C-alpha positions as a Markdown table, in Angstrom:
| # | Residue | x | y | z |
|---|---|---|---|---|
| 1 | Met | -81.9 | 25.3 | -50.9 |
| 2 | Ala | -79.6 | 23.2 | -49.5 |
| 3 | Ser | -76.1 | 22.7 | -51.6 |
| 4 | Val | -76.4 | 18.6 | -51.9 |
| 5 | Pro | -73.2 | 16.5 | -52.9 |
| 6 | Arg | -73.4 | 15.2 | -56.5 |
| 7 | Ser | -71.6 | 12.1 | -56.6 |
| 8 | Ile | -70.1 | 10.8 | -60.6 |
| 9 | Leu | -70.8 | 7.5 | -60.6 |
| 10 | Ile | -68.5 | 5.2 | -63.0 |
| 11 | His | -70.2 | 1.5 | -64.3 |
| 12 | Asp | -69.3 | -0.9 | -65.6 |
| 13 | Gly | -71.2 | -3.1 | -66.2 |
| 14 | Arg | -71.2 | -5.0 | -63.5 |
| 15 | Thr | -71.0 | -2.5 | -60.9 |
| 16 | Ala | -70.5 | 0.7 | -60.0 |
| 17 | Arg | -68.4 | 3.0 | -58.7 |
| 18 | Asp | -67.6 | 6.6 | -57.6 |
| 19 | Val | -64.9 | 8.7 | -58.5 |
| 20 | Gly | -64.3 | 10.6 | -55.6 |
| 21 | Leu | -64.8 | 14.0 | -57.6 |
| 22 | Val | -67.6 | 16.5 | -58.8 |
| 23 | Tyr | -67.9 | 17.6 | -62.8 |
| 24 | Ile | -68.2 | 21.1 | -63.5 |
| 25 | Cys | -67.6 | 23.1 | -66.9 |
| 26 | Ser | -67.9 | 27.1 | -66.8 |
| 27 | Gly | -67.5 | 29.5 | -69.8 |
| 28 | Tyr | -65.8 | 32.5 | -70.6 |
| 29 | Leu | -67.5 | 35.0 | -73.0 |
| 30 | Val | -65.0 | 38.3 | -73.8 |
| 31 | Glu | -66.7 | 41.4 | -75.5 |
| 32 | Arg | -65.2 | 44.4 | -76.7 |
| 33 | Gly | -61.9 | 43.7 | -74.5 |
| 34 | Lys | -64.4 | 42.8 | -71.6 |
| 35 | Val | -64.8 | 39.4 | -69.6 |
| 36 | Leu | -68.5 | 38.5 | -69.0 |
| 37 | Leu | -69.3 | 37.0 | -64.8 |
| 38 | Val | -71.8 | 36.9 | -62.9 |
| 39 | His | -72.0 | 37.2 | -59.3 |
| 40 | His | -73.0 | 33.9 | -57.4 |
| 41 | Asn | -75.6 | 33.8 | -54.7 |
| 42 | Arg | -73.4 | 30.7 | -53.0 |
| 43 | Phe | -70.2 | 31.8 | -52.9 |
| 44 | Asp | -70.8 | 35.7 | -53.2 |
| 45 | Lys | -67.7 | 36.7 | -55.6 |
| 46 | Trp | -67.8 | 37.1 | -59.1 |
| 47 | Val | -66.8 | 33.9 | -60.7 |
| 48 | Pro | -67.8 | 32.4 | -64.8 |
| 49 | Pro | -71.3 | 31.3 | -65.7 |
| 50 | Gly | -70.9 | 27.6 | -65.1 |
| 51 | Gly | -72.5 | 23.9 | -63.4 |
| 52 | His | -72.7 | 20.2 | -62.8 |
| 53 | Ile | -72.4 | 18.3 | -65.9 |
| 54 | Glu | -76.6 | 16.8 | -65.8 |
| 55 | Pro | -76.8 | 12.8 | -66.9 |
| 56 | Gly | -76.0 | 12.5 | -71.1 |
| 57 | Glu | -74.1 | 15.7 | -71.5 |
| 58 | Ser | -70.7 | 16.6 | -72.7 |
| 59 | Phe | -68.9 | 18.7 | -71.0 |
| 60 | Ala | -68.7 | 21.9 | -73.7 |
| 61 | Gly | -72.0 | 20.9 | -73.4 |
| 62 | Thr | -72.7 | 21.4 | -70.3 |
| 63 | Ala | -70.4 | 24.8 | -69.7 |
| 64 | Val | -73.1 | 25.9 | -73.3 |
| 65 | Arg | -76.3 | 25.3 | -71.0 |
| 66 | Glu | -75.1 | 27.0 | -67.6 |
| 67 | Phe | -74.3 | 28.8 | -69.6 |
| 68 | Lys | -77.5 | 30.7 | -71.7 |
| 69 | Glu | -79.2 | 29.3 | -67.6 |
| 70 | Glu | -77.2 | 31.9 | -65.9 |
| 71 | Thr | -77.1 | 34.8 | -68.3 |
| 72 | Gly | -79.9 | 34.3 | -70.9 |
| 73 | Leu | -77.6 | 33.9 | -73.4 |
| 74 | Leu | -77.1 | 31.9 | -76.3 |
| 75 | Val | -73.3 | 30.7 | -76.8 |
| 76 | Glu | -71.5 | 28.2 | -78.4 |
| 77 | Ala | -68.0 | 26.6 | -77.1 |
| 78 | Ile | -65.1 | 27.0 | -79.1 |
| 79 | Ser | -62.1 | 24.6 | -78.8 |
| 80 | Ser | -59.0 | 26.1 | -77.3 |
| 81 | Gln | -57.2 | 23.1 | -79.9 |
| 82 | Pro | -57.9 | 22.4 | -83.6 |
| 83 | Ala | -59.7 | 20.0 | -84.9 |
| 84 | Ile | -57.9 | 16.3 | -86.6 |
| 85 | His | -59.9 | 14.4 | -87.5 |
| 86 | Pro | -63.1 | 15.2 | -88.8 |
| 87 | Ala | -65.8 | 14.4 | -87.5 |
| 88 | Asp | -67.1 | 10.3 | -88.5 |
| 89 | Asp | -70.0 | 7.8 | -88.0 |
| 90 | Asn | -67.8 | 6.9 | -84.9 |
| 91 | Ala | -66.6 | 9.9 | -83.5 |
| 92 | Thr | -67.1 | 13.6 | -83.7 |
| 93 | Pro | -64.9 | 16.7 | -82.0 |
| 94 | Glu | -65.5 | 17.7 | -79.0 |
| 95 | Pro | -64.6 | 21.7 | -78.1 |
| 96 | Val | -61.3 | 21.2 | -75.7 |
| 97 | Pro | -61.5 | 23.6 | -72.9 |
| 98 | Phe | -58.5 | 26.0 | -72.5 |
| 99 | Tyr | -57.8 | 24.6 | -68.2 |
| 100 | Val | -58.7 | 22.7 | -66.1 |
| 101 | Asp | -58.4 | 22.6 | -62.8 |
| 102 | Ile | -59.3 | 20.2 | -59.1 |
| 103 | Glu | -60.9 | 22.7 | -57.0 |
| 104 | Arg | -61.9 | 22.2 | -53.0 |
| 105 | Glu | -63.5 | 25.9 | -52.0 |
| 106 | Gly | -66.3 | 25.9 | -51.5 |
| 107 | Phe | -66.8 | 21.8 | -52.7 |
| 108 | Ala | -68.5 | 18.9 | -50.3 |
| 109 | Ile | -66.5 | 16.8 | -53.1 |
| 110 | Pro | -63.6 | 18.4 | -55.3 |
| 111 | Ala | -65.0 | 19.4 | -57.8 |
| 112 | Leu | -62.9 | 18.8 | -61.5 |
| 113 | Val | -63.4 | 22.1 | -63.3 |
| 114 | Gln | -63.3 | 22.3 | -67.2 |
| 115 | Phe | -63.2 | 26.3 | -68.4 |
| 116 | Phe | -64.0 | 26.7 | -72.5 |
| 117 | Tyr | -63.8 | 30.3 | -73.9 |
| 118 | Val | -67.6 | 31.2 | -75.6 |
| 119 | Arg | -69.0 | 32.7 | -78.8 |
| 120 | Arg | -72.6 | 33.7 | -78.9 |
| 121 | Gln | -74.1 | 31.6 | -81.3 |
| 122 | Ala | -75.0 | 33.4 | -85.1 |
| 123 | Gly | -77.7 | 36.2 | -85.4 |
| 124 | Thr | -77.6 | 36.9 | -81.8 |
| 125 | Gly | -75.5 | 39.4 | -80.8 |
| 126 | Glu | -77.6 | 41.6 | -79.6 |
| 127 | Gln | -78.9 | 40.3 | -77.2 |
| 128 | Ala | -79.1 | 41.6 | -73.7 |
| 129 | Val | -77.6 | 40.1 | -70.9 |
| 130 | Glu | -80.3 | 38.5 | -68.1 |
| 131 | Ala | -79.3 | 37.4 | -65.0 |
| 132 | Gln | -80.8 | 33.8 | -63.6 |
| 133 | Met | -81.6 | 35.2 | -60.4 |
| 134 | Glu | -81.4 | 32.6 | -58.7 |
| 135 | Glu | -78.1 | 31.3 | -58.3 |
| 136 | Val | -76.7 | 34.6 | -59.7 |
| 137 | His | -77.3 | 38.1 | -57.8 |
| 138 | Gly | -76.1 | 39.4 | -61.2 |
| 139 | Ala | -74.2 | 39.3 | -64.1 |
| 140 | Gly | -71.3 | 42.0 | -65.5 |
| 141 | Trp | -68.9 | 42.5 | -68.1 |
| 142 | Phe | -65.2 | 44.0 | -66.0 |
| 143 | Ser | -62.1 | 45.0 | -67.8 |
| 144 | Leu | -58.8 | 44.0 | -67.1 |
| 145 | Glu | -58.3 | 47.0 | -64.9 |
| 146 | Asp | -62.0 | 44.9 | -63.0 |
| 147 | Leu | -60.3 | 42.8 | -61.9 |
| 148 | Glu | -58.1 | 44.1 | -60.6 |
| 149 | Gln | -60.1 | 45.2 | -57.0 |
| 150 | Leu | -63.5 | 42.4 | -58.1 |
| 151 | Pro | -64.9 | 39.9 | -55.3 |
| 152 | Thr | -63.2 | 36.7 | -56.9 |
| 153 | Phe | -61.6 | 33.9 | -56.2 |
| 154 | Glu | -57.5 | 34.2 | -57.2 |
| 155 | Gln | -57.8 | 31.6 | -59.8 |
| 156 | Val | -60.9 | 32.8 | -61.6 |
| 157 | Arg | -59.5 | 36.4 | -61.6 |
| 158 | Ser | -56.2 | 34.6 | -63.6 |
| 159 | Leu | -57.5 | 32.7 | -65.9 |
| 160 | Ala | -60.7 | 35.9 | -66.4 |
| 161 | Arg | -56.6 | 37.8 | -67.9 |
| 162 | Phe | -56.4 | 35.2 | -69.9 |
| 163 | Ala | -59.3 | 34.3 | -71.6 |
| 164 | Leu | -59.1 | 38.6 | -72.1 |
| 165 | Leu | -55.5 | 38.8 | -73.2 |
| 166 | Asn | -55.7 | 34.6 | -75.1 |
| 167 | Tyr | -59.7 | 34.6 | -76.3 |
| 168 | Pro | -59.2 | 33.1 | -79.5 |
| 169 | Val | -61.5 | 35.8 | -81.1 |
| 170 | Ala | -58.5 | 38.4 | -81.4 |
| 171 | Ser | -61.0 | 41.6 | -82.6 |
| 172 | Glu | -62.2 | 40.8 | -79.6 |
| 173 | Arg | -59.1 | 40.8 | -76.5 |
| 174 | Ala | -58.2 | 43.2 | -73.7 |
| 175 | Gln | -55.6 | 44.8 | -75.3 |
| 176 | Ala | -52.3 | 44.8 | -72.7 |
């Protein structure tokens, strides 16, 4: 399937304007000192599971959906910041990503990418990874040492290293 540029529009009730960016969200899952990455078909590199936001989705919701689509795992996003105000009738707190950047390589339109920590949903700890072969060649668990020679983007190597050392569930982190 050919890559089709995606565009996000802002609607203000009268007009629609292209924001000039694509929105993408990805998740980093760390377990037993290893991080789960997928070998992306189009990039031919190891990357965190993730993809484009769909209408009506939150950023964290996109990371969770894409993670399931690419790995078969049921996860939830972990906020990198504490909740400041509890949910009420007007506002529901959303998980905060641990990193955000704008990426250009491999995208027809620059991509605003948000990276979330994720963890398995309760009761799914023994679920096996099942890579979605339409989008990824495979999935694998990687240690800090594995990252050094892994065919990936330098940004992914940095973020994976950071996730391994700073994952919110301390017992799952890699030991430096």
